[in-house]
PATOR-302340 format. One record per residue (C-alpha): residue in three letters; chain; x, y, z. Coordinates in pm, 1 decimal. Each point is the difference from the previous one (the first is absolute). Example, Ala and Ser with C-alpha at 12.3 -4.5 7.8 and 13.67 -1.06 7.14 Angstrom:
@res = Ala; chain = A; xx = 1230.0; yy = -450.0; zz = 780.0;
@res = Ser; chain = A; xx = 137.0; yy = 344.0; zz = -66.0;
***
This chain:
@res = Met; chain = A; xx = -1411.2; yy = -5659.6; zz = -1974.0;
@res = Ala; chain = A; xx = 367.8; yy = -4.7; zz = 85.2;
@res = His; chain = A; xx = 228.9; yy = 297.4; zz = -36.7;
@res = Ala; chain = A; xx = 347.5; yy = -26.4; zz = -150.1;
@res = Val; chain = A; xx = 292.4; yy = 222.1; zz = 81.4;
@res = Val; chain = A; xx = 220.1; yy = 7.9; zz = -310.1;
@res = Ile; chain = A; xx = 347.2; yy = 148.0; zz = 35.1;
@res = Gln; chain = A; xx = 276.5; yy = 26.5; zz = -256.6;
@res = Val; chain = A; xx = 355.8; yy = 70.7; zz = 110.1;
@res = Lys; chain = A; xx = 335.0; yy = 61.9; zz = -167.1;
@res = Ile; chain = A; xx = 243.7; yy = -289.8; zz = 48.9;
@res = Glu; chain = A; xx = 362.5; yy = 9.2; zz = -106.1;
@res = Pro; chain = A; xx = 24.3; yy = -297.4; zz = -238.8;
@res = Asp; chain = A; xx = 362.1; yy = -62.7; zz = 102.5;
@res = Ser; chain = A; xx = -69.3; yy = 7.0; zz = 374.9;
@res = Asp; chain = A; xx = 63.0; yy = -309.0; zz = 212.1;
@res = Arg; chain = A; xx = -295.8; yy = -233.9; zz = -58.6;
@res = Glu; chain = A; xx = 56.2; yy = -196.7; zz = 321.7;
@res = His; chain = A; xx = 4.4; yy = 320.8; zz = 204.0;
@res = Arg; chain = A; xx = -326.5; yy = 115.7; zz = -162.7;
@res = His; chain = A; xx = -160.8; yy = -337.0; zz = 77.2;
@res = Ser; chain = A; xx = 115.1; yy = 5.5; zz = 361.9;
@res = Ile; chain = A; xx = -143.5; yy = 350.9; zz = 51.3;
@res = Leu; chain = A; xx = -324.8; yy = -110.2; zz = -164.2;
@res = Asn; chain = A; xx = -31.5; yy = -324.3; zz = 195.7;
@res = Asp; chain = A; xx = 131.6; yy = 124.4; zz = 335.6;
@res = Phe; chain = A; xx = -166.9; yy = 340.2; zz = 16.9;
@res = Val; chain = A; xx = -241.6; yy = 98.9; zz = -278.0;
@res = Val; chain = A; xx = -213.0; yy = -316.2; zz = -18.2;
@res = Pro; chain = A; xx = -42.3; yy = -47.3; zz = 378.1;
@res = Glu; chain = A; xx = -87.6; yy = 367.9; zz = 43.6;
@res = Ala; chain = A; xx = -254.9; yy = -16.5; zz = -284.0;
@res = Lys; chain = A; xx = -156.6; yy = -318.2; zz = 138.9;
@res = Ala; chain = A; xx = -38.0; yy = 167.4; zz = 340.4;
@res = Leu; chain = A; xx = -201.5; yy = 291.9; zz = -140.1;
@res = Pro; chain = A; xx = -371.2; yy = 3.7; zz = 89.2;
@res = Gly; chain = A; xx = -216.8; yy = -158.8; zz = -269.4;
@res = Phe; chain = A; xx = 289.7; yy = -159.1; zz = -190.6;
@res = Glu; chain = A; xx = -121.1; yy = -281.6; zz = -225.8;
@res = Gln; chain = A; xx = 286.3; yy = -80.6; zz = -237.5;
@res = Gly; chain = A; xx = 276.3; yy = 156.4; zz = -201.5;
@res = Ile; chain = A; xx = 249.9; yy = -48.4; zz = -276.1;
@res = Trp; chain = A; xx = 330.8; yy = 175.2; zz = -61.2;
@res = Met; chain = A; xx = 145.5; yy = -3.5; zz = -351.2;
@res = Asn; chain = A; xx = 310.7; yy = 129.4; zz = -175.6;
@res = Asp; chain = A; xx = 5.0; yy = 41.3; zz = -377.4;
@res = Gly; chain = A; xx = 378.8; yy = -37.3; zz = -8.0;
@res = Gly; chain = A; xx = 29.5; yy = 337.9; zz = -170.1;
@res = Gly; chain = A; xx = -17.9; yy = 228.3; zz = 299.3;
@res = Thr; chain = A; xx = -365.8; yy = 4.4; zz = 102.7;
@res = Gly; chain = A; xx = -143.3; yy = -187.2; zz = 295.5;
@res = Thr; chain = A; xx = -375.4; yy = -31.9; zz = 43.7;
@res = Cys; chain = A; xx = -192.3; yy = -117.5; zz = 302.2;
@res = Val; chain = A; xx = -370.6; yy = -69.7; zz = 19.6;
@res = Val; chain = A; xx = -131.4; yy = -39.9; zz = 353.4;
@res = Leu; chain = A; xx = -367.0; yy = -84.1; zz = 58.9;
@res = Phe; chain = A; xx = -197.8; yy = 126.6; zz = 297.9;
@res = Asp; chain = A; xx = -353.0; yy = -72.7; zz = 113.2;
@res = Thr; chain = A; xx = -118.3; yy = 363.5; zz = 7.7;
@res = Glu; chain = A; xx = 84.0; yy = 334.2; zz = -157.9;
@res = Asp; chain = A; xx = 79.0; yy = 142.1; zz = 345.0;
@res = His; chain = A; xx = 257.6; yy = -273.2; zz = 64.2;
@res = Ala; chain = A; xx = 153.2; yy = 49.9; zz = -346.0;
@res = Thr; chain = A; xx = 17.7; yy = 376.5; zz = 51.7;
@res = Ala; chain = A; xx = 164.9; yy = -42.7; zz = 339.5;
@res = Ala; chain = A; xx = 255.2; yy = -240.3; zz = -152.2;
@res = Ile; chain = A; xx = 140.2; yy = 249.6; zz = -252.3;
@res = Val; chain = A; xx = 220.2; yy = 177.4; zz = 257.0;
@res = Pro; chain = A; xx = 168.6; yy = -309.0; zz = 148.9;
@res = Leu; chain = A; xx = 39.2; yy = -157.9; zz = -345.3;
@res = Thr; chain = A; xx = 173.0; yy = 310.9; zz = -141.3;
@res = Arg; chain = A; xx = 202.0; yy = 117.1; zz = 298.6;
@res = Pro; chain = A; xx = 325.7; yy = 189.7; zz = -47.0;
@res = Gly; chain = A; xx = 312.8; yy = -211.0; zz = -27.1;
@res = Gly; chain = A; xx = -143.5; yy = -236.7; zz = -258.7;
@res = Pro; chain = A; xx = 51.6; yy = 16.4; zz = -373.8;
@res = Pro; chain = A; xx = -118.7; yy = 316.0; zz = -180.9;
@res = Ile; chain = A; xx = -375.8; yy = -7.2; zz = -68.7;
@res = Ile; chain = A; xx = -101.2; yy = 26.2; zz = -365.5;
@res = Ser; chain = A; xx = -375.5; yy = -18.1; zz = 64.5;
@res = Ser; chain = A; xx = -253.0; yy = -120.8; zz = 254.8;
@res = Gly; chain = A; xx = -374.9; yy = -29.7; zz = 14.7;
@res = Ile; chain = A; xx = -301.4; yy = -178.7; zz = 140.7;
@res = His; chain = A; xx = -237.6; yy = -191.5; zz = -223.2;
@res = Glu; chain = A; xx = -328.5; yy = -173.7; zz = 74.5;
@res = Val; chain = A; xx = 34.8; yy = -349.3; zz = -146.8;
@res = Glu; chain = A; xx = -192.8; yy = -318.7; zz = -50.2;
@res = Ile; chain = A; xx = 204.6; yy = -313.6; zz = 62.8;
@res = Leu; chain = A; xx = -78.5; yy = -236.2; zz = -286.5;
@res = Gly; chain = A; xx = 217.8; yy = -289.1; zz = 105.1;
@res = Val; chain = A; xx = 314.2; yy = -100.0; zz = 182.9;
@res = Gly; chain = A; xx = 188.1; yy = -318.0; zz = -63.0;
@res = Pro; chain = A; xx = 314.6; yy = -165.1; zz = -126.1;
@res = His; chain = A; xx = 124.7; yy = 106.7; zz = -340.1;
@res = Gln; chain = A; xx = 217.0; yy = -165.8; zz = -260.2;
@res = Ile; chain = A; xx = 248.2; yy = 274.8; zz = -82.2;
@res = Val; chain = A; xx = 316.5; yy = -19.5; zz = -202.7;
@res = Pro; chain = A; xx = 219.3; yy = 239.8; zz = 198.4;
@res = Asp; chain = A; xx = 189.8; yy = 279.9; zz = -166.5;
@res = Pro; chain = A; xx = 348.3; yy = -21.2; zz = 154.6;
@res = Arg; chain = A; xx = 10.4; yy = 383.0; zz = 16.5;
@res = Ala; chain = A; xx = -323.2; yy = 25.6; zz = 200.6;
@res = Glu; chain = A; xx = -64.9; yy = -80.4; zz = 362.3;
@res = Val; chain = A; xx = -339.8; yy = -95.1; zz = 139.7;
@res = Arg; chain = A; xx = -39.4; yy = -23.6; zz = 378.6;
@res = Pro; chain = A; xx = -357.9; yy = -110.6; zz = 81.7;
@res = Phe; chain = A; xx = -130.2; yy = -64.5; zz = 347.7;
@res = Gly; chain = A; xx = -336.2; yy = -13.9; zz = 173.8;
@res = Thr; chain = A; xx = -166.7; yy = -63.1; zz = 329.3;
***
C-alpha cells in the first residue's frame, strides 16, 4: 500500500496568487518530486485560507522521511500534518466545474 503525507497550511487569501504559484512550481514541487519514493502529489487551496497537499510515497519510511522537508521553516504556517496508509482506487481525468475561489494544482510523475 502507498502512504500519503497530508499537510494543511494557512494561506493568506489576499496574498499574491502568481507569487504563490511561482514558489510552488519553482521550489516546492521539484523538491517534493526529488524525495525518495515520491509517486505523485496534489496541492490545493480552498480560497478561504487553507491549503492542503497530499503527496503519495511508496513506503511508510519514505513518507515519514518526507515530513521534515515538506514542512520546513520559512513556508506557510502548518495547521496539521500526518501520514496515512492508503489504497489508490483510481487516477484519471475528471470533469470538474471549477470554483473560481479555489485553486487545484495537480501533478504526477
